[in-house]
C-alpha positions as CSV (number, residue, x, y, z in Angstrom):
1,M,13.4,38.2,-23.2
2,D,10.5,35.8,-24.1
3,K,12.7,32.8,-23.5
4,K,13.5,34.1,-20.0
5,K,9.8,34.7,-19.1
6,S,8.9,31.2,-20.5
7,L,11.7,29.6,-18.4
8,I,10.6,31.4,-15.3
9,A,6.9,30.4,-15.8
10,L,7.9,26.8,-16.5
11,S,10.1,26.7,-13.4
12,A,7.2,28.1,-11.3
13,V,4.8,25.5,-12.6
14,A,7.3,22.7,-11.9
15,L,8.0,24.0,-8.4
16,G,4.3,24.3,-7.7
17,T,3.7,20.8,-8.9
18,V,6.5,19.4,-6.7
19,A,5.3,21.4,-3.7
20,Y,1.7,20.2,-4.2
21,N,2.8,16.5,-4.4
22,L,5.0,16.8,-1.3
23,L,2.5,18.6,0.9
24,R,-0.8,17.2,-0.2
25,P,-2.4,14.7,2.2
26,V,-3.2,11.3,0.8
27,K,-7.0,11.0,0.9
28,S,-9.0,7.9,0.5
29,K,-12.1,7.9,-1.7
30,V,-13.2,4.6,-0.3
31,D,-14.7,3.5,3.0
32,V,-12.0,2.2,5.3
33,I,-12.2,0.0,8.4
34,E,-13.5,1.8,11.3
35,P,-12.9,1.2,14.2
36,F,-9.4,0.1,13.4
37,D,-6.9,-1.2,16.1
38,L,-3.3,-0.7,15.0
39,Q,-2.0,-2.9,17.9
40,K,-4.0,-5.9,16.4
41,Y,-2.7,-5.1,12.9
42,L,1.0,-5.0,13.8
43,G,3.1,-8.1,13.0
44,R,3.7,-10.2,10.0
45,W,1.4,-10.4,7.0
46,Y,1.8,-12.6,3.9
47,E,1.0,-11.2,0.5
48,I,-1.6,-13.4,-1.2
49,A,-2.2,-11.2,-4.3
50,R,-1.3,-7.8,-5.7
51,F,-1.2,-5.7,-8.8
52,D,2.4,-5.9,-10.0
53,F,4.6,-2.8,-10.0
54,R,8.3,-2.2,-10.4
55,W,9.4,-3.0,-6.8
56,E,7.5,-6.2,-6.5
57,K,7.9,-7.6,-10.0
58,N,8.9,-11.3,-10.0
59,L,8.8,-11.6,-6.2
60,K,7.6,-14.6,-4.3
61,N,7.4,-15.3,-0.6
62,V,6.5,-11.6,-0.1
63,T,5.9,-10.5,3.5
64,A,5.1,-7.2,5.2
65,D,6.1,-6.7,8.8
66,Y,4.6,-3.8,10.7
67,S,5.9,-2.5,14.0
68,L,5.9,0.8,16.0
69,N,8.6,3.3,15.6
70,E,9.5,5.4,18.7
71,D,7.7,8.5,17.2
72,G,4.4,6.5,16.9
73,S,4.7,6.0,13.2
74,V,4.7,2.4,11.8
75,L,7.8,0.8,10.5
76,V,7.0,-1.1,7.3
77,N,9.4,-3.9,6.3
78,N,8.6,-5.5,3.0
79,Q,10.6,-8.5,1.8
80,G,10.5,-11.1,-0.9
81,I,12.6,-13.3,-3.2
82,N,13.1,-12.6,-6.9
83,I,12.0,-15.7,-8.8
84,T,14.4,-15.1,-11.7
85,T,17.5,-14.2,-9.7
86,G,16.9,-15.9,-6.4
87,K,18.0,-12.7,-4.6
88,H,16.4,-11.4,-1.5
89,K,14.8,-8.0,-1.8
90,Q,13.9,-5.7,1.1
91,S,12.3,-2.2,1.4
92,I,11.9,-0.3,4.6
93,G,9.3,2.4,4.9
94,K,7.2,4.3,7.3
95,A,3.4,4.7,7.6
96,K,1.3,7.3,9.3
97,F,-2.4,7.7,9.9
98,V,-4.1,10.1,7.4
99,D,-6.3,11.4,10.2
100,E,-7.8,9.6,13.2
101,E,-6.0,6.6,14.5
102,N,-9.2,4.5,14.7
103,R,-9.6,4.6,10.9
104,G,-7.8,2.2,8.6
105,A,-6.6,5.1,6.3
106,L,-2.8,5.4,6.3
107,K,-0.2,6.8,4.1
108,V,3.1,5.0,3.5
109,S,6.5,6.2,2.3
110,F,9.5,4.3,1.0
111,F,11.1,7.3,-0.7
112,G,11.6,10.2,1.7
113,P,8.8,12.7,1.7
114,F,6.7,10.9,-0.9
115,Y,3.7,9.2,0.5
116,A,1.0,6.9,-1.1
117,G,-2.3,5.8,0.2
118,Y,-2.7,2.6,2.2
119,N,-6.4,2.0,2.8
120,I,-7.6,-1.0,4.8
121,V,-11.0,-1.6,3.3
122,K,-11.8,-5.1,4.4
123,L,-10.5,-6.8,7.5
124,D,-11.9,-9.9,9.3
125,E,-12.8,-9.4,12.9
126,N,-9.8,-11.4,14.1
127,Y,-7.3,-9.4,12.0
128,Q,-6.3,-12.5,10.0
129,D,-7.1,-11.4,6.4
130,A,-7.1,-7.9,4.9
131,L,-7.9,-6.2,1.6
132,I,-5.8,-3.0,0.9
133,F,-6.5,-0.4,-1.7
134,G,-4.0,2.2,-2.8
135,D,-5.0,5.8,-3.4
136,N,-5.9,4.9,-7.0
137,L,-6.9,1.8,-9.0
138,D,-3.2,0.8,-9.7
139,Y,-2.6,-0.6,-6.2
140,I,-4.3,-3.5,-4.4
141,W,-3.1,-6.1,-2.0
142,F,-4.7,-9.2,-0.4
143,L,-2.9,-10.0,2.8
144,S,-3.2,-12.8,5.3
145,R,-1.5,-13.9,8.6
146,N,-1.1,-17.2,6.9
147,K,0.5,-18.2,3.6
148,T,-2.9,-19.0,2.2
149,M,-6.4,-17.5,2.2
150,S,-9.7,-19.3,2.1
151,K,-11.5,-19.5,-1.3
152,E,-14.5,-17.8,0.3
153,R,-12.4,-14.8,1.5
154,K,-10.7,-14.5,-1.9
155,E,-14.0,-14.4,-3.7
156,A,-15.4,-11.9,-1.3
157,Y,-12.4,-9.6,-1.8
158,L,-12.4,-10.1,-5.5
159,N,-16.1,-9.1,-5.6
160,Y,-15.5,-6.1,-3.5
161,A,-12.6,-4.9,-5.5
162,Q,-14.5,-5.4,-8.8
163,A,-17.4,-3.4,-7.4
164,H,-15.0,-0.6,-6.7
165,G,-13.5,-0.4,-10.2
166,Y,-10.5,-2.7,-9.9
167,D,-9.7,-4.9,-12.9
168,T,-9.0,-8.1,-10.9
169,S,-7.8,-10.0,-14.0
170,K,-4.5,-8.1,-13.5
171,L,-4.0,-9.6,-10.0
172,V,-0.7,-11.5,-9.5
173,W,-1.2,-14.4,-7.1
174,T,1.9,-14.4,-5.0
175,I,3.8,-17.7,-4.6
176,Q,4.2,-18.5,-0.9
177,E,6.4,-21.5,-0.1
């Protein structure tokens, strides 16, 4: 009988954890760009730097293309070339605003109902360079409309990231050919 109660309790905790993770909103703990204009943000961005994670490991020539879906969400098309295999890799996802559409706080999903934070924390006035924070200190991206970013902009983004707790020594500088 005790095993049955333990199994039921464990199952309830597991179900509660899954439900919480599926239903919780992704919330930013950082200041995001406001006002934000999605129309200016759409299009192709080149990844300049990132913290490595499983999907992007060993990728070069990484791009992110953003366009509107019919339902108003954002189609996210990430692509790159694996340096070790030479194979093209692509991942299609969807992004939605966390709250108001004039704030650079979004959530993005590449895996069904699971969303992660995508917080645009720095953006030049012409929407040419951007600094993106995830919803924790494990995710950061430097993006540009060009395959390179000025030294001054890199330094400004590095300083801002360090001031917000990011270990910038872990950045991977993306090869763009």
